[in-house]
C-alpha positions in Angstrom: -70.2 26.0 40.2 -66.6 26.5 41.0 -65.3 30.0 41.8 -62.5 31.6 39.8 -60.0 30.8 42.6 -61.0 27.2 42.6 -60.8 27.1 38.8 -57.3 28.6 39.0 -56.3 25.9 41.6 -57.8 23.1 39.5 -55.9 24.4 36.4 -52.7 24.7 38.3 -53.1 21.1 39.7 -53.7 19.8 36.2 -50.6 21.6 35.0 -48.5 20.2 37.8 -49.9 16.7 37.1 -48.9 17.0 33.5 -45.4 18.1 34.4 -45.1 15.1 36.8 -46.3 12.7 34.1 -43.9 14.1 31.5 -41.0 13.9 34.0 -41.9 10.3 34.9 -42.0 9.3 31.2 -38.7 11.0 30.5 -37.1 9.2 33.5 -38.5 5.9 32.2 -37.1 6.5 28.7 -33.7 7.5 30.2 -33.6 4.4 32.3 -34.5 2.2 29.3 -31.7 3.8 27.2 -29.2 3.3 30.1 -30.2 -0.4 30.3 -29.7 -0.8 26.5 -26.3 0.9 26.6 -25.3 -1.3 29.5 -26.4 -4.4 27.7 -24.4 -3.3 24.6 -21.4 -2.7 26.8 -21.5 -6.1 28.5 -22.0 -7.9 25.2 -19.3 -5.9 23.4 -16.8 -6.5 26.2 -17.6 -10.2 26.2 -17.2 -10.5 22.4 -14.0 -8.4 22.4 -12.5 -10.4 25.3 -13.4 -13.7 23.5 -11.6 -12.6 20.3 -8.5 -11.4 22.2 -8.4 -14.6 24.2 -8.6 -16.7 21.1 -5.8 -14.7 19.5 -3.7 -15.0 22.7 -4.1 -18.8 22.5 -2.3 -18.8 19.2 1.5 -18.8 18.8 3.1 -15.3 19.0 4.5 -15.5 15.4 4.7 -18.0 12.5 8.4 -18.2 13.1 7.9 -19.4 16.7 5.5 -22.2 15.8 8.2 -24.8 15.0 11.1 -23.6 17.1 12.3 -20.9 19.4 13.0 -17.4 18.1 16.2 -15.8 19.2 16.2 -12.4 17.4 13.4 -10.1 16.3 14.7 -10.3 12.8 13.2 -13.8 12.6 9.7 -12.5 13.2 7.2 -11.7 10.5 7.8 -8.3 8.9 5.5 -5.5 10.1 4.2 -5.1 6.5 3.3 -8.8 6.3 1.1 -9.1 9.4 -2.1 -11.0 8.6 -3.1 -14.5 7.5 -1.1 -16.4 5.0 -2.9 -17.1 1.7 -3.4 -20.8 2.8 -5.1 -19.7 6.1 -8.7 -19.0 6.8 -10.5 -18.4 10.1 -12.3 -21.5 11.4 -12.1 -23.1 8.0 -14.0 -26.2 6.9 -12.2 -26.0 3.5 -9.7 -28.9 3.4 -7.3 -26.9 1.2 -7.0 -24.2 3.9 -5.6 -24.1 7.4 -7.0 -22.4 10.5 -5.3 -19.3 11.9 -2.2 -20.5 13.8 -0.5 -17.3 15.1 -1.5 -14.0 16.6 -0.9 -11.8 13.6 -3.3 -13.8 11.5 -6.0 -11.6 13.2 -4.7 -8.5 11.5 -7.4 -7.1 9.3 -9.9 -9.7 10.6 -13.6 -8.9 11.1 -16.5 -10.9 12.4 -20.2 -10.0 12.5 -23.0 -11.2 14.6 -26.4 -10.5 13.0 -29.9 -11.5 13.7 -31.0 -11.5 10.0 -28.7 -13.8 8.1 -30.3 -12.7 4.8 -28.4 -9.4 5.1 -25.3 -9.0 2.9 -22.2 -10.2 4.8 -19.7 -7.3 5.4 -17.2 -9.1 7.6 -14.7 -11.9 6.7 -16.5 -14.2 9.1 -20.1 -14.4 10.3 -20.7 -15.7 13.8 -23.8 -17.0 15.6 -26.0 -14.2 17.0 -28.1 -16.3 19.4 -28.5 -14.6 22.7 -27.8 -11.1 21.4 -30.6 -8.5 20.9 -28.5 -6.4 18.6 -26.1 -6.8 15.7 -22.4 -6.5 16.4 -19.3 -5.9 14.2 -15.8 -6.7 15.5 -12.7 -5.6 13.7 -9.2 -6.4 14.8 -5.8 -4.9 14.0 -2.4 -6.4 15.0 0.7 -4.3 15.0 4.2 -4.2 16.6 4.7 -1.8 19.5 7.8 -0.6 21.3 7.8 -1.6 25.0 11.4 -2.0 26.1 14.9 -0.6 26.2 13.8 2.2 28.5 11.2 3.4 26.1 7.6 2.4 25.6 5.0 3.6 23.1 2.1 1.2 23.5 -0.3 3.7 21.9 1.7 3.9 18.7 3.0 1.3 16.4 6.1 0.4 14.5 6.9 -1.6 11.3 10.1 -2.8 13.0 9.7 -6.3 14.5 9.7 -6.2 18.3 8.9 -8.8 21.1 5.5 -7.1 21.6 2.4 -7.1 19.4 -0.8 -5.2 20.1 -4.1 -6.5 19.0 -6.9 -3.8 19.0 -10.4 -5.1 18.8 -13.1 -2.5 17.9 -16.8 -3.4 18.5 -19.6 -1.4 16.9 -23.4 -1.9 16.7 -26.1 0.0 14.9 -28.1 -0.3 18.1 -25.6 1.9 20.1 -23.9 5.2 19.6 -20.8 3.9 21.5 -17.8 2.1 20.0 -15.7 -0.1 22.2 -12.0 -0.2 21.6 -10.1 -3.0 23.3 -6.3 -2.8 22.9 -4.2 -5.7 24.4 -0.4 -6.0 24.2 1.0 -9.6 23.9 4.7 -10.2 24.4 7.0 -13.0 23.4 9.4 -14.1 26.1 12.5 -16.0 25.0 
């Protein structure tokens, strides 16, 4: 039979073992959360970058698609940024045309979902193969002031300028974080 001193030491050892086990489980859980957050970040940055690069590959403005633009007054009005009624993203409809300029991405959204039976909430649904989470991307295009000795790249203006900012926002129900990816694209004449 154990003495009371030995019983106290055994109880204390069990208590310390319990704390160590709880601490280890907490560390493992924290590491798993960090891995998930990192995976979300990498995928979100990749998706946002792809959308920005696709938009950058388009003509700066509808007016610049056929000929050079010499004044900002020739550019699309700030209140009219967005796709024309005859344009649709990656369309297969023969009566529509694909996006052809940067501001067509204003108000655009794309979702990547694992369950295609879910109701579609974005204007376009992309392929979700390779992703372990659902993602929603939204883009906004606006004119910004970046010249004449004054720059306000965080703000926007309805006045046509040689600079447009596309802001892509990526969210996921699997992450508490939201990625905001602003990029300024300029027209050099």
